Kinemage of the C-alpha trace (Angstrom):
@kinemage 1
@onewidth
@group {chain A} dominant
@subgroup {mainchain}
@vectorlist {calphas} color= white
{ca met a 1} P -16.338 36.869 30.864
{ca gln a 2} L -16.754 39.219 27.923
{ca glu a 3} L -13.558 40.097 26.125
{ca gln a 4} L -12.677 43.740 26.538
{ca val a 5} L -12.302 45.366 23.170
{ca asn a 6} L -11.256 48.958 22.751
{ca asn a 7} L -11.203 50.588 19.331
{ca ser a 8} L -12.580 53.797 17.884
{ca asn a 9} L -16.119 52.370 17.870
{ca ile a 10} L -16.179 50.194 21.006
{ca ile a 11} L -14.838 51.356 24.383
{ca asp a 12} L -14.862 50.174 27.980
{ca val a 13} L -16.245 52.801 30.320
{ca asp a 14} L -16.024 53.217 34.101
{ca met a 15} L -16.697 55.964 36.627
{ca ser a 16} L -13.526 57.843 35.681
{ca asn a 17} L -14.493 58.399 32.047
{ca phe a 18} L -18.300 58.008 32.002
{ca val a 19} L -18.974 61.738 31.713
{ca ala a 20} L -16.406 62.266 28.965
{ca gln a 21} L -17.056 59.111 26.936
{ca val a 22} L -20.848 58.923 27.276
{ca ile a 23} L -22.412 62.229 28.325
{ca glu a 24} L -20.064 64.589 26.476
{ca lys a 25} L -19.281 62.255 23.576
{ca ser a 26} L -22.989 61.771 22.816
{ca ser a 27} L -23.187 65.448 21.864
{ca gln a 28} L -20.932 64.597 18.912
{ca val a 29} L -22.117 61.074 18.025
{ca pro a 30} L -24.814 58.781 19.485
{ca val a 31} L -23.480 56.496 22.216
{ca ile a 32} L -25.013 53.080 22.920
{ca val a 33} L -24.251 51.917 26.467
{ca asp a 34} L -24.192 48.167 27.135
{ca phe a 35} L -24.591 47.389 30.842
{ca trp a 36} L -23.340 43.833 31.367
{ca ala a 37} L -21.862 41.505 33.981
{ca pro a 38} L -19.393 38.585 33.769
{ca trp a 39} L -21.916 36.141 35.292
{ca cys a 40} L -24.704 37.122 32.867
{ca glu a 41} L -25.228 34.446 30.198
{ca pro a 42} L -27.608 36.567 28.033
{ca cys a 43} L -24.936 39.277 27.995
{ca lys a 44} L -22.623 36.854 26.196
{ca thr a 45} L -25.212 36.575 23.429
{ca leu a 46} L -26.136 40.242 23.162
{ca gly a 47} L -22.633 41.705 23.438
{ca pro a 48} L -21.156 40.277 20.211
{ca thr a 49} L -24.265 41.260 18.247
{ca leu a 50} L -24.041 44.840 19.489
{ca glu a 51} L -20.343 44.978 18.654
{ca lys a 52} L -20.932 43.614 15.168
{ca leu a 53} L -23.669 46.148 14.361
{ca val a 54} L -21.740 49.079 15.814
{ca asn a 55} L -18.668 48.139 13.788
{ca glu a 56} L -20.838 47.887 10.672
{ca ala a 57} L -22.048 51.444 11.382
{ca asp a 58} L -18.440 52.542 10.799
{ca gly a 59} L -18.288 55.445 13.228
{ca ala a 60} L -21.903 56.591 13.045
{ca val a 61} L -22.426 55.342 16.610
{ca ile a 62} L -20.206 54.432 19.580
{ca leu a 63} L -20.641 51.424 21.880
{ca ala a 64} L -19.707 52.001 25.519
{ca lys a 65} L -19.485 48.812 27.603
{ca ile a 66} L -19.996 49.046 31.369
{ca asn a 67} L -19.380 46.113 33.720
{ca ile a 68} L -21.932 46.727 36.489
{ca asp a 69} L -20.003 44.620 39.016
{ca glu a 70} L -17.078 47.022 38.744
{ca asn a 71} L -19.229 50.153 38.326
{ca gln a 72} L -22.108 49.769 40.742
{ca glu a 73} L -22.364 53.529 41.269
{ca ile a 74} L -23.071 54.143 37.587
{ca ala a 75} L -25.593 51.283 37.531
{ca ala a 76} L -27.345 52.735 40.584
{ca gln a 77} L -27.439 56.246 39.115
{ca met a 78} L -28.872 54.880 35.849
{ca gln a 79} L -31.339 52.677 37.783
{ca ile a 80} L -30.172 49.528 36.014
{ca arg a 81} L -32.221 46.710 37.525
{ca ser a 82} L -31.154 43.826 35.296
{ca val a 83} L -28.568 42.916 32.696
{ca pro a 84} L -28.157 43.087 29.871
{ca thr a 85} L -29.632 46.573 29.588
{ca val a 86} L -28.831 48.866 26.675
{ca val a 87} L -29.291 52.640 26.852
{ca ala a 88} L -28.871 55.074 23.952
{ca phe a 89} L -27.506 58.557 24.674
{ca val a 90} L -27.918 61.502 22.312
{ca glu a 91} L -26.977 65.105 23.113
{ca gly a 92} L -25.947 64.177 26.639
{ca arg a 93} L -29.106 62.397 27.727
{ca pro a 94} L -30.673 58.922 27.498
{ca val a 95} L -33.258 58.751 24.702
{ca asp a 96} L -34.110 55.051 24.401
{ca ala a 97} L -33.390 51.723 26.075
{ca phe a 98} L -34.158 48.014 26.114
{ca ala a 99} L -33.424 45.097 28.431
{ca gly a 100} L -32.675 41.478 27.623
{ca val a 101} L -31.617 39.797 24.398
{ca lys a 102} L -33.299 40.920 21.175
{ca pro a 103} L -33.111 39.607 17.592
{ca glu a 104} L -30.422 41.218 15.469
{ca ser a 105} L -33.030 42.951 13.300
{ca glu a 106} L -34.603 44.652 16.342
{ca ile a 107} L -31.207 45.741 17.660
{ca arg a 108} L -30.370 47.177 14.240
{ca asp a 109} L -33.660 49.113 14.271
{ca phe a 110} L -32.850 50.400 17.774
{ca ile a 111} L -29.457 51.673 16.646
{ca thr a 112} L -30.834 53.171 13.434
{ca lys a 113} L -33.376 55.215 15.413
{ca val a 114} L -30.630 57.049 17.278
{ca ala a 115} L -28.135 57.070 14.385
{ca pro a 116} L -30.272 57.648 11.277
{ca asp a 117} L -27.223 58.309 9.103
{ca ile a 118} L -26.451 54.586 9.126
{ca gly a 119} L -27.114 53.164 5.681
{ca pro a 120} L -29.133 50.006 5.069
{ca ser a 121} L -27.438 46.715 5.943
{ca glu a 122} L -26.634 44.125 3.296
{ca ser a 123} L -29.649 42.068 4.381
{ca glu a 124} L -31.904 45.141 4.179
{ca gln a 125} L -30.614 45.848 0.675
{ca met a 126} L -31.450 42.271 -0.355
{ca ile a 127} L -34.940 42.604 1.138
{ca ser a 128} L -35.492 45.776 -0.883
{ca ile a 129} L -34.416 43.977 -4.073
{ca ala a 130} L -36.682 41.051 -3.192
{ca ala a 131} L -39.671 43.294 -2.498
{ca asp a 132} L -39.269 45.027 -5.866
{ca ala a 133} L -39.101 41.669 -7.657
{ca tyr a 134} L -42.172 40.454 -5.779
{ca glu a 135} L -44.163 43.560 -6.753
{ca gln a 136} L -43.239 42.926 -10.388
{ca gly a 137} L -44.450 39.322 -10.159
{ca asn a 138} L -40.944 37.839 -10.375
{ca tyr a 139} L -41.542 35.424 -7.510
{ca glu a 140} L -38.559 33.142 -8.156
{ca glu a 141} L -36.208 36.137 -8.171
{ca ala a 142} L -37.898 37.495 -5.046
{ca gly a 143} L -37.592 34.155 -3.269
{ca ser a 144} L -33.897 33.950 -4.113
{ca ala a 145} L -33.231 37.447 -2.772
{ca tyr a 146} L -35.221 36.819 0.398
{ca ser a 147} L -33.234 33.601 0.916
{ca gln a 148} L -29.977 35.542 0.625
{ca ala a 149} L -31.274 38.064 3.174
{ca leu a 150} L -32.039 35.223 5.585
{ca gln a 151} L -28.519 33.874 5.196
{ca leu a 152} L -27.301 37.261 6.428
{ca asp a 153} L -29.944 37.678 9.152
{ca ser a 154} L -31.712 34.420 9.986
{ca glu a 155} L -34.212 36.075 12.350
{ca asn a 156} L -35.352 38.878 10.052
{ca asn a 157} L -39.154 38.745 10.050
{ca ala a 158} L -39.509 40.696 6.811
{ca ala a 159} L -37.277 38.190 5.006
{ca ile a 160} L -39.081 35.207 6.545
{ca ala a 161} L -42.502 36.557 5.602
{ca gly a 162} L -41.300 37.622 2.160
{ca leu a 163} L -39.796 34.244 1.323
{ca ala a 164} L -42.933 32.463 2.523
{ca ser a 165} L -45.123 34.775 0.435
{ca ala a 166} L -42.994 34.165 -2.679
{ca leu a 167} L -43.220 30.406 -2.136
{ca ile a 168} L -47.004 30.678 -1.774
{ca lys a 169} L -47.179 32.493 -5.114
{ca leu a 170} L -45.073 29.718 -6.642
{ca gly a 171} L -47.444 27.107 -5.226
{ca asp a 172} L -44.870 25.618 -2.843
{ca leu a 173} L -47.097 25.679 0.235
{ca glu a 174} L -45.177 23.005 2.103
{ca asn a 175} L -41.908 24.938 2.098
{ca ala a 176} L -43.760 28.178 2.830
{ca gly a 177} L -45.085 26.576 6.001
{ca his a 178} L -41.606 25.353 6.904
{ca val a 179} L -40.182 28.869 6.508
{ca leu a 180} L -42.896 30.411 8.677
{ca ser a 181} L -42.420 27.794 11.384
{ca gly a 182} L -38.902 29.154 11.847
{ca ala a 183} L -40.117 32.635 12.808
{ca lys a 184} L -39.459 33.306 16.474
{ca asp a 185} L -41.965 36.152 16.633
{ca lys a 186} L -45.192 34.625 15.350
{ca asn a 187} L -47.053 37.860 16.221
{ca asp a 188} L -45.016 40.070 13.915
{ca pro a 189} L -47.515 41.654 11.455
{ca ala a 190} L -45.541 40.530 8.393
{ca val a 191} L -45.411 36.962 9.686
{ca thr a 192} L -49.112 36.848 10.594
{ca ala a 193} L -49.991 38.214 7.151
{ca ala a 194} L -47.928 35.524 5.449
{ca gln a 195} L -49.445 32.844 7.674
{ca ala a 196} L -52.937 34.063 6.804
{ca ala a 197} L -52.017 33.954 3.109
{ca leu a 198} L -50.761 30.385 3.526
{ca asp a 199} L -53.922 29.303 5.370
{ca thr a 200} L -56.091 30.822 2.663
{ca ala a 201} L -53.986 29.319 -0.154
{ca glu a 202} L -54.437 25.889 1.405
{ca gln a 203} L -58.189 26.467 1.561
{ca ile a 204} L -58.424 27.627 -2.054
{ca gly a 205} L -57.460 24.204 -3.335
{ca asp a 206} L -60.466 22.654 -1.580
{ca val a 207} L -63.292 25.103 -2.307
{ca gly a 208} L -64.209 24.084 -5.844
{ca asp a 209} L -65.085 25.957 -9.026
{ca leu a 210} L -65.934 29.642 -8.712
{ca glu a 211} L -68.899 29.593 -11.095
{ca glu a 212} L -70.366 26.486 -9.464
{ca leu a 213} L -70.134 28.152 -6.065
{ca lys a 214} L -71.910 31.244 -7.403
{ca lys a 215} L -74.738 29.032 -8.679
{ca lys a 216} L -75.042 27.300 -5.302
{ca val a 217} L -75.360 30.618 -3.496
{ca glu a 218} L -77.859 31.962 -6.025
{ca lys a 219} L -79.937 28.815 -5.572
{ca asn a 220} L -79.775 28.891 -1.769
{ca ala a 221} L -78.699 32.147 -0.157
{ca asp a 222} L -78.416 30.422 3.217
{ca asp a 223} L -75.972 27.754 2.069
{ca tyr a 224} L -73.310 29.222 4.324
{ca gln a 225} L -70.618 26.700 3.441
{ca ala a 226} L -70.985 27.480 -0.262
{ca arg a 227} L -70.970 31.201 0.524
{ca phe a 228} L -67.863 30.792 2.687
{ca asp a 229} L -66.107 28.814 -0.067
{ca leu a 230} L -67.170 31.448 -2.592
{ca ala a 231} L -65.548 34.140 -0.455
{ca ile a 232} L -62.266 32.192 -0.509
{ca ala a 233} L -62.478 31.683 -4.281
{ca leu a 234} L -63.260 35.363 -4.876
{ca trp a 235} L -60.310 36.414 -2.728
{ca ala a 236} L -58.077 34.321 -4.976
{ca thr a 237} L -59.256 36.380 -7.953
{ca asp a 238} L -58.557 39.617 -6.055
{ca ala a 239} L -62.293 40.387 -5.715
{ca arg a 240} L -61.678 41.426 -2.138
{ca gly a 241} L -64.811 43.486 -1.575
{ca glu a 242} L -67.114 40.731 -2.811
{ca ala a 243} L -65.256 38.147 -0.730
{ca ala a 244} L -65.725 40.233 2.413
{ca asp a 245} L -69.403 40.852 1.680
{ca his a 246} L -70.133 37.127 1.582
{ca leu a 247} L -68.449 36.600 4.932
{ca leu a 248} L -70.290 39.583 6.393
{ca tyr a 249} L -73.562 38.057 5.150
{ca ile a 250} L -72.830 34.895 7.134
{ca ile a 251} L -71.869 36.866 10.240
{ca ala a 252} L -75.068 38.920 10.047
{ca ala a 253} L -77.186 35.777 9.704
{ca asp a 254} L -75.389 33.515 12.161
{ca lys a 255} L -72.444 34.887 14.153
{ca asp a 256} L -71.674 31.465 15.616
{ca trp a 257} L -71.620 29.522 12.350
{ca gln a 258} L -68.711 27.052 12.310
{ca glu a 259} L -67.411 28.380 15.637
{ca asp a 260} L -67.164 31.973 14.394
{ca gly a 261} L -65.531 30.754 11.190
{ca ala a 262} L -66.680 33.602 8.944
{ca arg a 263} L -65.334 36.303 11.246
{ca lys a 264} L -62.023 34.469 11.709
{ca gln a 265} L -61.598 34.213 7.948
{ca leu a 266} L -62.395 37.889 7.522
{ca val a 267} L -59.702 38.726 10.075
{ca lys a 268} L -57.254 36.708 7.968
{ca phe a 269} L -58.204 38.883 4.997
{ca phe a 270} L -57.479 41.959 7.117
{ca glu a 271} L -54.056 40.575 8.073
{ca met a 272} L -53.170 39.909 4.440
{ca ala a 273} L -54.323 43.321 3.229
{ca gly a 274} L -52.768 45.247 6.111
{ca pro a 275} L -54.431 47.341 8.844
{ca met a 276} L -54.396 50.653 6.928
{ca asp a 277} L -55.497 49.288 3.555
{ca pro a 278} L -58.790 50.908 2.427
{ca phe a 279} L -60.278 47.429 2.054
{ca thr a 280} L -59.499 46.594 5.693
{ca val a 281} L -60.722 49.952 7.010
{ca gly a 282} L -64.044 49.681 5.170
{ca ala a 283} L -64.716 46.013 5.871
{ca arg a 284} L -63.687 46.335 9.521
{ca arg a 285} L -66.165 49.191 9.914
{ca lys a 286} L -68.929 46.968 8.517
{ca leu a 287} L -67.876 44.128 10.809
{ca ser a 288} L -67.936 46.362 13.879
{ca ser a 289} L -71.380 47.576 12.944
{ca leu a 290} L -72.638 43.981 12.812
{ca leu a 291} L -70.989 42.858 16.016
{ca tyr a 292} L -71.787 45.851 18.200
{ca ser a 293} L -75.093 47.112 16.846
């Protein structure tokens, strides 16, 4: 059974004080309502995380805990179908909700949406420091800061992806792969971008000399393996447009080459660059034209 904790930030709510402590109170400060039950194992995981983050917010948000077994009328009125369910109230009405257990970083984002006055967490501050160091090419410093962020929030996808990316830049591909394997959400855009960067970095070591590859392609335009390897080598030199053009050449000539290998590699380039990057927008348009013309 969850321990009942009442302080200025965390309160137990029932039918007698629901209107005052949730509906009316949310006109003054956002109220996060945690619907839980004593028999609910996931609730025992989510509850302490919610309490921790609300306490860190230091009054910028209130956590109201409702035991649905003892307050079935409230649960019915709120149409709570499973626990744990978390509902955010602002200005007297529900504005957002989620069900089930979420990573701490996602819960923090949920709370920040309804209580934007909350400052960045310690882990978020470390990620910001790490990102600045990474942009300046200080990869060891960036890796250290990302590692510190992960010590504070082990499931933070931005920190996982950032640390992996710093390790890739430092040539430590083995540890980069180990870091990425620990990501619970493999579909997070930052994680997929880092994984694509790792895959490509591993390929770069096998493709050979850039100038030799250029000569091979000039000698035989339909040497698709040489052209593919040249695209990888060009990407490593930041010649992104040229790299994409070589892959597009292969796709135009033989869509099925190496089990769609050229298109798959181009998608990895898109993931590394980001969906809104001008490179991705332009190259994706060319790819669509080839595939659907």
